[in-house]
C-alpha positions as CSV (number, residue, x, y, z in Angstrom):
1,M,3.9,-11.5,4.2
2,K,4.4,-14.0,1.4
3,I,6.9,-16.7,2.2
4,I,8.6,-18.2,-0.8
5,Y,9.3,-21.9,-0.1
6,T,9.3,-25.4,-1.6
7,D,10.1,-28.7,0.0
8,D,12.6,-29.3,-2.8
9,V,15.2,-27.1,-0.9
10,L,15.3,-29.8,1.8
11,A,16.5,-32.5,-0.5
12,Y,20.3,-32.3,0.1
13,E,22.4,-32.5,3.2
14,Q,25.7,-33.5,4.7
15,K,25.6,-35.3,8.0
16,G,26.8,-32.9,10.8
17,H,26.8,-29.9,8.6
18,P,25.3,-26.8,10.3
19,E,23.5,-25.7,7.2
20,S,20.9,-28.5,7.6
21,P,17.5,-29.0,6.0
22,E,16.0,-29.4,9.5
23,R,16.5,-25.7,10.3
24,L,14.4,-24.6,7.3
25,K,11.7,-27.3,7.8
26,K,11.2,-26.2,11.4
27,A,11.0,-22.5,10.3
28,Y,8.5,-23.4,7.6
29,D,6.3,-25.4,10.1
30,Y,6.3,-22.4,12.4
31,L,5.5,-19.8,9.7
32,K,3.1,-21.6,7.5
33,E,0.0,-21.0,9.7
34,N,0.2,-17.2,9.5
35,H,1.7,-16.5,6.1
36,E,0.8,-17.2,2.5
37,I,3.2,-19.8,1.0
38,I,4.3,-19.3,-2.6
39,G,6.3,-21.7,-4.7
40,C,9.1,-20.9,-7.1
41,S,11.0,-22.1,-10.2
42,P,14.8,-22.4,-10.6
43,A,16.6,-19.3,-11.8
44,S,17.7,-19.4,-15.4
45,Y,21.4,-19.7,-16.5
46,D,21.1,-16.1,-17.9
47,D,19.8,-14.7,-14.6
48,I,22.7,-16.3,-12.8
49,A,25.2,-15.2,-15.4
50,R,24.2,-11.5,-14.9
51,V,26.0,-11.8,-11.6
52,H,28.5,-14.6,-11.8
53,D,31.3,-15.3,-14.3
54,T,30.2,-18.1,-16.7
55,S,33.2,-20.2,-15.6
56,H,31.9,-20.1,-12.1
57,V,28.4,-21.0,-13.1
58,D,29.7,-23.9,-15.2
59,N,31.9,-25.2,-12.4
60,V,28.8,-25.4,-10.1
61,R,26.8,-27.0,-12.9
62,Q,29.4,-29.6,-13.5
63,G,30.5,-30.1,-9.9
64,T,34.1,-29.3,-10.8
65,F,35.0,-27.4,-7.6
66,F,36.2,-28.3,-4.1
67,D,35.4,-26.5,-0.9
68,P,35.1,-28.5,2.4
69,D,32.3,-26.3,3.8
70,T,30.5,-26.0,0.4
71,P,30.4,-29.5,-1.0
72,A,29.7,-30.6,-4.5
73,H,26.4,-32.4,-3.6
74,E,24.7,-34.4,-6.2
75,N,22.3,-32.1,-8.1
76,I,23.6,-29.0,-6.2
77,Y,23.3,-26.9,-9.4
78,R,19.6,-27.5,-9.4
79,Y,19.2,-26.7,-5.7
80,A,21.3,-23.5,-6.1
81,R,19.2,-22.4,-9.0
82,L,16.1,-23.1,-7.0
83,S,17.3,-20.9,-4.1
84,A,18.2,-18.1,-6.6
85,G,14.7,-18.5,-8.1
86,A,13.1,-18.2,-4.7
87,A,15.0,-14.9,-4.2
88,I,13.7,-13.7,-7.6
89,E,10.1,-14.5,-6.6
90,A,10.6,-12.8,-3.3
91,Q,11.7,-9.6,-5.1
92,K,8.7,-9.7,-7.4
93,R,6.3,-10.2,-4.4
94,S,8.0,-8.1,-1.7
95,G,8.3,-11.4,0.2
96,F,10.6,-13.5,2.2
97,S,12.6,-16.3,0.5
98,L,12.9,-19.2,2.9
99,A,15.3,-21.3,0.8
100,R,18.7,-22.9,0.8
101,P,21.6,-22.9,0.0
102,P,22.3,-19.4,1.2
103,G,24.1,-16.9,-1.0
104,H,26.0,-13.9,0.5
105,H,29.4,-15.5,0.5
106,A,29.3,-16.3,-3.2
107,G,31.1,-13.7,-5.3
108,R,31.5,-13.1,-9.0
109,D,33.8,-16.0,-9.5
110,F,34.0,-17.9,-6.2
111,L,31.8,-19.9,-3.7
112,G,32.2,-20.6,0.0
113,G,30.6,-20.4,3.3
114,F,27.8,-22.8,2.3
115,C,27.0,-20.5,-0.7
116,Y,27.1,-21.4,-4.4
117,F,25.3,-18.5,-6.1
118,N,24.5,-15.2,-4.6
119,N,20.7,-15.4,-4.5
120,L,20.0,-11.8,-3.4
121,A,22.4,-10.4,-5.9
122,I,20.8,-12.3,-8.7
123,A,17.4,-11.0,-7.7
124,V,18.7,-7.4,-7.4
125,K,20.4,-7.5,-10.8
126,R,17.4,-9.0,-12.5
127,S,15.2,-6.2,-11.1
128,N,17.4,-3.4,-12.5
129,L,16.3,-1.1,-9.6
130,K,18.4,1.2,-7.4
131,T,18.8,-0.8,-4.3
132,L,19.9,-0.5,-0.7
133,I,21.2,-3.9,0.5
134,V,21.0,-4.5,4.2
135,D,22.9,-7.6,5.5
136,F,22.3,-8.4,9.2
137,D,23.8,-11.8,9.1
138,G,26.4,-12.3,11.8
139,H,29.0,-13.0,9.1
140,H,30.2,-10.4,6.5
141,G,28.7,-10.9,3.1
142,N,32.0,-10.9,1.2
143,G,30.4,-12.2,-1.9
144,T,27.8,-9.5,-2.1
145,E,30.4,-6.8,-1.5
146,D,32.5,-8.3,-4.3
147,I,29.6,-8.2,-6.7
148,F,28.3,-4.7,-5.9
149,A,31.2,-2.6,-4.5
150,R,31.5,-0.7,-7.8
151,D,27.9,-0.7,-8.8
152,E,26.4,2.9,-8.8
153,N,22.9,1.5,-8.4
154,V,23.6,-0.3,-5.2
155,F,24.6,0.6,-1.6
156,Y,25.7,-2.3,0.6
157,L,25.4,-2.1,4.4
158,S,26.6,-4.9,6.6
159,L,26.8,-5.3,10.4
160,H,28.7,-8.4,11.4
161,R,31.4,-9.9,13.6
162,I,35.1,-9.7,12.5
163,G,37.8,-12.1,13.4
164,I,35.7,-15.0,12.1
165,F,34.8,-16.4,8.7
166,P,35.2,-15.0,6.0
167,G,37.9,-12.7,7.4
168,T,36.6,-9.6,5.6
169,G,34.4,-6.6,6.3
170,E,36.7,-4.2,8.0
171,K,36.9,-1.6,5.1
172,R,34.4,0.8,3.8
173,G,34.0,2.4,0.4
174,P,31.8,4.9,-1.5
175,R,29.0,2.3,-1.9
176,V,29.9,0.1,1.1
177,Y,29.3,0.6,4.8
178,N,30.8,-2.2,6.9
179,H,30.7,-2.2,10.7
180,G,32.6,-5.1,12.2
181,F,32.0,-5.9,15.9
182,T,35.0,-7.2,17.8
183,S,32.9,-8.1,20.8
184,V,29.3,-9.1,21.5
185,P,27.3,-5.8,21.5
186,G,23.8,-7.1,22.6
187,D,20.6,-5.4,21.4
188,K,21.1,-1.9,22.7
189,H,24.5,-1.2,21.2
190,Y,23.8,-3.1,18.0
191,L,20.7,-1.1,17.3
192,E,22.5,2.2,18.0
193,V,25.2,1.2,15.4
194,F,22.4,0.2,13.0
195,D,20.7,3.6,13.4
196,E,24.0,5.3,12.8
197,A,24.6,3.2,9.7
198,L,21.2,3.9,8.2
199,A,21.7,7.7,8.8
200,T,24.8,7.7,6.6
201,I,23.1,6.5,3.5
202,D,23.0,9.2,0.8
203,L,21.2,7.4,-1.9
204,S,17.8,7.6,-3.5
205,F,16.9,4.0,-3.8
206,E,13.8,2.2,-5.2
207,Q,13.9,-0.9,-3.1
208,I,15.5,-2.6,-0.1
209,A,17.0,-6.1,-0.4
210,V,17.8,-7.8,2.9
211,S,20.2,-10.6,3.5
212,A,18.4,-12.0,6.5
213,G,20.7,-14.1,8.5
214,F,19.8,-14.9,12.1
215,D,23.1,-16.2,13.4
216,A,23.7,-13.0,15.3
217,H,21.2,-14.3,17.8
218,A,22.5,-14.9,21.4
219,D,22.1,-18.7,21.2
220,D,23.7,-19.2,17.8
221,P,27.1,-21.1,17.8
222,L,28.7,-19.5,14.7
223,A,28.4,-15.7,14.8
224,S,26.5,-14.6,17.8
225,L,26.3,-10.9,18.5
226,G,24.0,-11.4,21.5
227,L,20.8,-10.4,19.8
228,T,17.3,-11.3,21.0
229,E,13.9,-11.6,19.2
230,K,13.3,-7.9,20.2
231,A,16.3,-6.8,18.1
232,Y,15.0,-8.5,15.0
233,R,11.6,-6.9,15.5
234,K,13.3,-3.5,15.8
235,I,15.4,-4.1,12.7
236,G,12.2,-4.7,10.8
237,E,10.6,-1.6,12.2
238,R,13.5,0.6,11.1
239,L,13.6,-0.8,7.6
240,S,9.8,-0.5,7.1
241,A,10.1,3.2,7.9
242,F,11.8,3.8,4.5
243,D,8.4,3.1,2.9
244,V,9.8,1.5,-0.3
245,P,9.4,-2.1,-1.6
246,L,11.4,-4.6,0.4
247,F,12.3,-8.2,0.0
248,S,14.3,-10.6,2.2
249,V,16.4,-13.6,1.4
250,M,17.4,-16.2,4.0
251,E,21.0,-16.5,4.9
252,G,22.4,-17.9,8.1
253,G,20.8,-19.0,11.4
254,Y,21.8,-22.4,12.8
255,V,19.6,-23.1,15.8
256,A,16.6,-24.9,14.2
257,E,14.2,-24.3,17.1
258,N,14.9,-20.5,17.1
259,L,14.7,-19.8,13.4
260,G,10.9,-19.6,13.0
261,P,10.3,-17.3,15.9
262,L,13.2,-15.0,14.9
263,I,11.9,-14.7,11.3
264,S,8.4,-14.0,12.6
265,A,9.7,-11.3,14.9
266,Y,11.5,-9.6,12.0
267,I,8.4,-9.8,9.8
268,E,6.2,-8.4,12.6
269,G,8.6,-5.4,12.7
270,L,8.2,-4.9,8.9
271,R,4.4,-4.6,9.3
272,R,4.5,-1.7,11.7
């Protein structure tokens, strides 16, 4: 699989912040031997404004916002555009966007949870295809739901923990399937729920877009659901069975040593 990556996404950090450049660098070092690496360009203002209110885009561009978890780093507008551009490239090439900052907590007019722009949403909107979005990050993608809940071309499916950030993800809707776990399910129960969720989808879609967060892994400190490498491989296998174009965008996953092997397991599943 093609991995969309550039060293430029490592250029910002906040000491002690869990969303560190180290995690992506170690994942890249693990994946680069067995995958084609493709660069990317920053997303345009117009691409981003298809998804986000222009006032929000301008606030990020000017650094006129405050969020303790999502700081106004110097040049963050450029890095956020670059991460969105990586998602666009992943959509074009049915690849995996290994970039930061992540995106699924960024809504139409808000940021948070380490996310400035919603990378996956920007790529989906730009493609103009009927899309199944699958979000297996351990946190609910409140930003993605905010953007697409009323979009007839998109179905949003998320499995996540509840009772943690962002405090959403308990309700369902005509185009939204949320399943919030109140306890740690482990591989077996998680995959049973995942299968049940996929079976409910009544939509003829042209692509799958995956918010690929790996913080549901058993060792992750922020949103663990007790999953192992095997679960991520099985997730990939289930999604590949739909036999439509699929692209993936990096979200969470905060144990640097685990990230490369977990991404690799997921990609191996997609190949079967």
